[in-house]
N, C-alpha and C positions, 0 to 999 in steps of 0.2 A: 371611220377608223378611230375617231375620238372616243367612241363608246367601247372600244375593244379593251381587253385586259392588256397590260404592258407587254407580257411575254408573247401573246398572239400577234400583237401589233409588230413586234420585232421580227417574228417569223415571216409575216406578209411582206415587210420591207425587204428582207433578205431574198424572198422569192422574186419580187419585182426587180431587185437589183440583178439577180441571176438572169432573168428574162431579158433585161436590157443589155447585159453583156453578150448573150447569145445572139441577139438581134444585131448588135454592132459587129460581131464576128461574121455573121451571115452577110451583112452588107459589105464588109471588107473583102470577103472571099469573092462576092459577086463582082465587085469593082476590079479586083485583081485578076479575075478569070479572063483568059485570052479571048474567049468568045464574046466578051463584053464589047469588043470593038466592032463586031459585026452584028451584035444584038442589042436590043434595048436592055435597060437595067432590070426591068420587070421580068423579061424573058430570061435573063441571066440568073435572077434569083430563083425562078421556077425550075431552072435546069439543075440546080444543086439538090443534094439528097437531104431532106428535112430531118430524117431520124438521126443523122449524124449530129446535127445541131441540137436536137433535143437531148441527146446523150451528153453533148458538151455542156448544155445548160444545167443538166442534173449534176455533172461533175463540178461545175462552177458553184452551184447552190450548196452542194455538200462541202466544198472547200470553204466557202464563206461561213457556213454553219459551224464547221469545226473551228475556224478562226474566231467566230463570235463566241462560241461556248468556252473556248480557251480563255478568251478575254474576260468573259463573265466569271468564269471559275477563278481566274487569278484575282479579279477584283473582290469576289466573295471571300476568298481565302485571306486576302489582305485586310478586308473589313473585319473578319472574325479575329484575325491576329491582333488588329488594333483594339477591338472590343475586349479581347482577353487581356491584352496589356493594360488597358484602362481599368478593367475590373480588378486585375491583380494589383495594380497600383492603388486603386481605391481600397481594396480590402487589406492590402499591406499597410496603407496609412491608418485604417481603422485598427488593424492588428497592433501596430506600433503605438498608436495614440491611446489605446484603451487604458483607463485608469487602473484596471486590474491586470494581474499577470495572466498571460494566456499561453498555454502549452498545447502542442499537437503531439499526441503520444500514440504508440502502437498498443495493441491490447495487452502486451506483456509489460507495459509500463515504460518502455523505452521512449525517451524524449526525442522527437524528430525535429521540432521547431519550437521556438519561444519568442516572445517579444522582449523589448528592452526593459519594460517594467518588471517582468518576471525575473530577468537576470539581476536587475538592481535590487529587487526585494529579497532575493536569496544570497546576494553578495558574490555572484559568479559573473563571468562574461558569457555571452550567448554561445560562443564556441565551446566553453567548458561545460555548459549545461546540455548541449545537444549530444546525444549518445549516452547520457546518464540515464539511470532508471529512477522512476518516481520514488522508490523506496529509499534512495540515497539522500533525499532532501526532506525527509520526515523522521521524527523520532521512531525508534524500533517498535514501540507499542502501537504506534499508528500504522506502521508498515504491516503489522500482523492482520489488520482489518481490511487490507486491499482486496484479497480474494472475494470476500462478501460484497465489497463495494463494486468490483468489476462485474460480479454476477447480477447485481441490481441494475447496473448500466445496460448489460445485454438484455435483461428482461424488460425494463421500462424505457430504455433509450436515453435516460437522463438520471442524474442523482444530485443531491445537494446535502452538504454536511459541514459542520464546524470541526476543524481539525488543527492540530499543532503542526507547524512547519519548522525546519531546521536550516539556519543560515550556514554559509560556508565556514564562519568562525565558530560554529557549534551552538550559537544562541538559539533559543526556542521562542517562537512568537505565535499568537493565535491567528487563524485564517478562516475564511469562509470559502469553501470549495464547491464549485458547480461543474458538472460534467455533462457532455452530450455526445452520443455515438453518431458518427458520420461515416459515409463511404466515399472515398476518393479513388477514382479509376478502378472501382471494384474492390478496393482494399479498405477494410474497416479501420477507422482511427477513432481516437477519443480526444475531443476538444475539452481542455480543462481550464476553467476560470478560477483564479485564486485572488482573493481580496484580503489584504492585511487589515485586520479588525482590532489592532492593538489600541488605537485611539477610542474606538467604540467600546471595547471592553473596559478600558480605564474610565470612560464616562459612565458606563453602567455600574462599575464598582463604586465610583464616586457618588452616583445617584443612590445606589443601595446603601452606602455608608451614610449619606445624607438622610435617607428615609429611616435608617436605624437610629441616627441621632435624633431625628424628629420624633420617632416612636418613643425613644427613651425619654426625650424632653416632655412629650405629652403625657407619658405615664408618670413622670416625676413631679410635674407642676400640680399644685393643689386646686386648680380651677378646671371646670368643665370646658371642653372645646368641641364644637361641632362645626363642620364645614358643609356647605351646600353648593349645588350647581346654580346656573342662572335661572333655573325654574324653581328654586327653593327646595330641592330634594336632597336628602342627606347623602353625603359622600364619605364622611369620616367622623368617628367619635373616639374620644379618649376614655380610659377607664373611669375617671371621675364623672364624666358626662353619662356614662352607662349607669353608674351607681345612682346619680341624682334623678335621672329620667326613668330608670327602671327598664330601659331598652338596651339589649345587647346590639353591638354594631351590626352583626349579621342580620338581625331582625329589622333594624332601622334603615339599612341601605335602600335608597330609592324612595323612601316614604317622604311625604310632605313635611316640611320643618314644623308646621303648627301641630301636626299629629304627634310628633316626638317631643317638641318643646311646647307643652300646653301651659300657658301662663295666664295669671289673673291679676287684675289691679288690686293692690293690697288694701285699698280703702273700700272701693265700690264692689269688689269681687266680680267685676265684669271681665269677660274673656278678652284678652288683648289680641289684636291682629298680628299675624306673623311679621316681625320686624325685618326679616331678611328680604322679603319682597319689596318692602317700602324702601330699604336702603338701595336695592338694585334698581327700583323703578325711577327714583328721583335723580339717579346718577350722581349722588353726592360723593365727592372724593375722600371725605374724612369719615371716620367711624361715628356711629351714633353714640352719644355720650352714655355713660353708665346710668342706668335707672333701676329702681328697686321694683321687684314684682314677686309674685308667688308662683313657684313652679310646681305643678301637680304631676307627680310621677305616674307611670303606668299602673302601679299598684295602689294609687290613690293617696300616697303620702305627699305631704306638702313641705316645701322648703322655701324660705325667703332667700332670694338670690339677687345679686347685683349683676346686671346683664349689659354687655357691650356688643354691638353688631357693627362689623366693618366690611366694606366691599373688597373683593379680591380682583385686581386688575392686572393686565399685562403691560408691557412697556408702552404700548400704543394707547393705553387707557381703556381698552375694551374690557367689559365686565366678564369675569370668568366664574364668579360665584360670590359667596359671602362666608364669613367666619363669625360664629357666635361664641363669645367667651363669657362664662358666668361663674360666680363664686357664691358658695353657700354661706350666708351670713345669719342663718337661723340662730345658732348659739350666740353669735355676737349680739343679735337683737335681744335675745333673752337676757344676756348679761347686761345690756344697756337698760332694759326695762327694770332689771333688778337694781341696777345702780340708781336709776331715776326714782324707783320706789324707795330706796334707802335715803336718797336725797330728800324726797317728799316727806318721809317719816321724820328725818332730822329737822326739816323745815317746820313740819307740823309740831314737833316737840318744842321748837323755838317759839312758834306762834302761840302754842298752848301756854307756854311759860309766860309770854307777854300778856296774853288774855287773862290768865289767872291773876297776874300781878294787878292789872287794871281793875278786874272785878273785885279783888280784895279791897282795893282802895275805895271803889264805889260802895261796897257793902259796909266797909268801916265808916264811911261818911254817913250812910243811911242809918246805921245802928247808933252812931254817936248823936246824930241830930234827933232821932226818935227819942233817945234817952233824954236829951236836952229838952225836947218838947214836953215830955212827961213831967220833968222837973219845973217847967215854966208854965204849967196850966193856969196858974193864978196871974201870969203875966202874958196876956194875949199877944202883945207885940213881939216879945221874944219867941213865943211858941210859933207864931206865923213865920218868922224868919227862919227858925229851925226847919219848919215844914217846907219852906221854899228851897232850902239847901238840899233837903231830901229829894224833892222833885227834880232839882238840877242833877243830882247824882244818878237818879233813875234815868233821866234823859241821856246822860252820858253812856250808861249801860245799854240803853236802847239803841243808841247810835252805834256802839260797838257790835251789838247783835245784828243790826241792819247791814253793817259792813260784811260780817261773816255770811249772811244770807245772800247778799249781792254777789259776793265772790264765789260762793259754792254753787249757787243755782243758776246764775246767769240769766235771771228773769228779765224778759223784755219790758221796757218802761211802758206804763199806761199814760200816754202823753195827753195833756190838755194845755191850751194857751194860758200862759201865766207871766207875771212880771218878775224877771230875774233879779231886779233890784231888791225886792223884798227878801228873796232867798239870800242874797249876798249880805244884806244888813243883819238878818237873823243869824247867819253863820258866823259873821264877824263878832257879834255880841257874845255868842255862845263860846267861841274859841278863845276870846280874850278874857272871859270871866275868871276872876281870881288871879290874874296876872298883872304885870305892870306894863304890858304892851298896849299901845294905842293904835287903832286902825283909822287911817285917814281915807275916807270914802269919797270918791268922785263919781256919783251916779246921776247922770242927767235925767230930768223928768220925762223927756220924750224917748226914753230907751224903748226899743222895739220889744214886743212880746216874744216869748220863746215857747214853742210847743214842747212841754216837758212833763216828766213824772216828778212832781214836787218833792216827794220823799227821797227819790234817788238823787236828784240834782242838789238838794240840800245836803245830802251826805257827801257828794263830791266836792262842793264848794267848802263845806266845813273841814274836810280832810286837807284841802290845799291851804286854807287859812291857818288851821292848826299846825301844819308843817312849817309855815312861815313863822308863827309865834314861837314854836320850839327852836327854830333856827336862830331866833333873837335872844335865846336864853332867858325867856320870860320877861324881857324888858326891851324897850325901844319902840320903833314905829314900823308898821306894815302899811304900805300903800296899796289900795285896791281901786282900780280905775276901770270903768266900763264905757263903751262907746258903740255907736252904730257904725257899721263898716260894710261897704259893698265890694266884694271880691270880683275882680275882672276875669276875663278868660285868660288862660295860661298863667294863672297865679302860681307862685312858688309853693303854695300850700296844696296838699293833696285833697282839695275840696272843689266842688263845682262852683261856677260863677253864681253870684246872687247875694242877697242881703244877709248879713251875719251880725251878731252881737259879740264884740271882742272884749274879753275881761282879762286884765293884767293884775296879778297878785305879786307884789315885790317885797322882799325882805332885805335887810342890810346886814345879814349875818356873815359867817365865814365863807359862804359859797359851797359849791359841790365840787369835790375832787374830779378832775378829768377822767380818772379811771372808773369812778362810780357813775358818771353821767349817763353812759349807755344802759345802765341797769336799774335806774331809779324807779322805772315803772314795772319792773319784774316782780311777780308775786313773791312774798316773803323776804324781799330784799330790804334791809334796814341798816343804817349806820349808828343807830342809837341802842344802847344796852337794853332798854326796856320796850323798844318798839316792836310792833307786830309785823311790820312789813306789808300791811294790807292797805294802808291809807292811800298812797299814791297809785297803786295798781287798781284799786276800786275806783278812784277818781278818773283814771285813764279809761277804764272799762265803761263807766257811766257816760262820759263825754262821747265816746265812740258809738255807743248804742243810741245816742241822740243825734247821730249824723254829724257830729262835730269833730274837732281836732284839738289835742292838748300837746303843747311843746314847752320846753324849758331852755332858758339860757342862763349861764352862771359865770361869774368872774370871781376868781379866788380873792378872798378878803374884801370883796365889795358886795356880795350878796347874790341872790338868785331871783329870777322873774319867771313865773309860770303864765303862759298865754293860753287862754281858752277861746275857741271859736265855735259858736253855736248858731245853727240856722235860725233866722228870724221867722216868726209866723206872720204877724201883721202889726201895724202901729198899735202901741199899747193904749188902753183906755183905763182911766183911773177908776179904781174900785175902793169902796169904803167898807171896812170890816165892821160888822155889828156885833155887839156883845151877845153871847149865846148862853152864858151861865146865869140864866134867869129862871125863876120858877114859873110854871104855867099859870094862867089866870085862875084856874080852878084846880086845886090839888086832887090827885088821884083820878084825873080826868082820862088819862090814857094808860092802858094796861099793857105791860111788857113781860114776856116770858123769856127767861135766860136759860139756855142749855149749855152747860160746861161741866166737865168732870173735875175741875179744880175747885175744891170747896171754898178755899180762902177767896178766890176771885169771885165766885158766886155770891158769897156773903157781902164782900165789900162793894160789888157792883150793885146789888139789890138795895143795900143801905143807901148808897149815893143816889140812886134813882128815886127811892122813896123820899129822901131828903129834898130832892129837887122837884117833888110834886108828882112823880109818876107812881103807879102801882106796879111793883115788880115781884115776880115769883121765880124761884130757882128750880131747876131739874138737873140731876147728876147723870142720868142715863137717857138714851133715846126713848125707851119705853115709858119712863116717867114723864118725859116732856109730852109725848103723845097722849098719855092719860090725862095730864093737866089741861092740855089743849081741848080735848073732848069734853072734859068735865065743865070747863068754863063756857063752852058753846052751849052745852045742855042747860046750863044755869042762866043762859041769856046774857052772860057777861064775857063775851069773847075777847081774846087778846088782840090788841091793835097791832102789835109787832112781836116778832119772835127773833131773838138773837141766838144763832146756832153756831157752836164751835164744831169744826169739821172732825177733829181728832178726839174721839171719845174712847177712853180706855175700857177694856173688858171685851167679853165675847158677844155682847148684845148688839143692839142697833147703833150704828155710828151716826154722826151728824148728817151726812148726805142722805142716808136711808130715812132718818127721822124727818128731814125736810121734805123728801118725796112723799112720805106718808101724810104729812100735814097738808101738802098741796093737793093730794088726791081727795082729801076730805073737804078742803076749802081752797079752791083755785085762786081766790082773791086774797089769800093770806099774804101779809107783808113780812118777808123773811130777810134778815140781815146775816150774812155769813161772816164769821170771824175765824182767823187762823194765824198761827205762827209760821206755817209753811206756805209762803206766798207763791210757790211754783205749782201748787195743786191746781189742776184744771178747773175745779169747782170754784176756786177763789179767783184765778186769773180771768175766767170767762163766766163770772157769777150769773150774769143775766140769762145765759143759755141754760143754766141749772134752775132757773125760776126764782133766784134771789133778787131782791130790790136794791141791795147795796152791799158793799164789802167793807170790812173794818179790820185793818191789820193789827196784829199784836206785836209789841205791847202798845196799849192805847191809854190815853188819859180820859177822865170822865167827860172832859169837854169834847173829845172826839166822839164819844158815845152819844152825847146829847146832840151834837151837830148832825150826826148821821140819823138819829131818831127824828129830829125836826125836818130833815130832808124827806125821809120816807113817809112821815105822817102828814107832810104838807104844811108844816108849821112855819117853814121858812123857804124863801126862794133860793137859798144858797145850796150848793151841792155838798155832799159829804167830803170830808178831808182825810179820812182814814183809808180810803180804798186804794 
């Protein structure tokens, strides 16, 4: 019986119960039968009529079944009633607790039921609302749309719309209405859900107003603005951004930022990576600082812009995207360049005035002393002194020219190990010549050698000493001290650790004003009426090119001290200079060809060389030099050396071409290049061009002879003019 269904098991139990009742009645009748006294119980039972008891059993079974079904039916009805009550309570709770107003209406709009929220929303009691029509709680213009609304409900079974509602006090407010058609007990009803969306509408209006303010702001500001999502794709652009990039917002939406913002490095012209992805990738909370770049528009136009990129994050710090703000500074840069150009022109005018003043003085000195030498031809001592002063004035003019060349070309130094003490002594003598200033030198004999370009370093030291002399008003004492110094690691100076030569040049003048101190190494800066503003800037540049450092300290009314730090090469070895202005043992033993388009220089140089025992010929053009060279070779009297000026005026062969032609004819020819343009590759790297030596203009005859002796193997010393 355990495997039977519950209802079948109940029926079997009732049948067994009925059978038991019939058997009990049967036994009772048998016992009570009068014949039982004279018969056995079994005989009494068999004497009774069985069909009567079967009928009784059926009646008992039916009675029990009726009672059972009545009980089951009652329990079922009670259970259904409880379920209905629970369901009604549940849905009543949901109905009343719903955040929206809920109405139950007939198809004609009559309100049958509503929840508390609906009554509260409209300002009525539930009793007041029930029985009203829906048209009574909406504005008239909304009520006119009800027929179409009901038609859609009947067709689709539901509807959703935004509509105005009217409170009991007559005020109007926005709502969102949803309806659904239901059937209850065969009667069609409409369930209406009404949500007050006043707050949402106010938020939407505020958001729309904020968007409008943002739109107006973005349209009004003079900077381009582009926003992107977390993948670096464009979301928004303002009109300035559209104008500068050449992209309309509709075209750019969804495109990668680097496609719309195509930027280049302003110096290298390399394409810059998209900064938005970098800002988002590294999670930086702060914006990327403004940096200058070139923005290439869709149409190829270029704008110089200042760009800032910042991440956009929510309150939790999660990245939502990035914003790029950029400002067109093209015109600003042009104006700045014009201003700088005007400043340079003004500075150049000032420099030119100072240079003209100095050159006038030098030329006046030269002319005066030449005239004096002519007058003193019968007095050799006086004539030689006048010529010495001419040479000194020329040296000063040469020094000024070298400064201009150093400053304008920035030529890298041709460094060789040398004794800086000799340079300091020579510069001090030259700077104090003709003044009442005395230089006190402290130059130890074991001073380390410096790897230097002697010409450039002499210029730098001379400028610093001359500055000190001028600060002393042409009288007083200038102290120059040099020492070996080993800089340790982490020194305060911006120099690597190692051996250096430290030179201190101190004057006792009025000092440098604190306002002027940061600018004294600036080009063209000068505090003197006739100064060029080149001396200290050239000195600073030369020291830096030699891997050194130049600083200054100054105390008002106590003077200034310039400190020079130059990397040492190796311990200095003493060298003894030998006289070079001597005639060769046999006159006209060596033949020299001079190619220069300056007639005066050609004549004076050839005369000087002839006087010193050389045989010299001049050529004014490359073609003439080549012809003379060929003629001498054909005659069996070739030139031992050829001095070639690079810059030859005219449309013919220049110095480089002439030199190449000579070397093609005679690869063993010994050529000396000379030029006033020391940044020419043929001069800077003369050996690569086939020259044996280089001689910088302006030069003295001693420089020419020294170079010739080196090239011709007459002396073991190297040329000094290269």
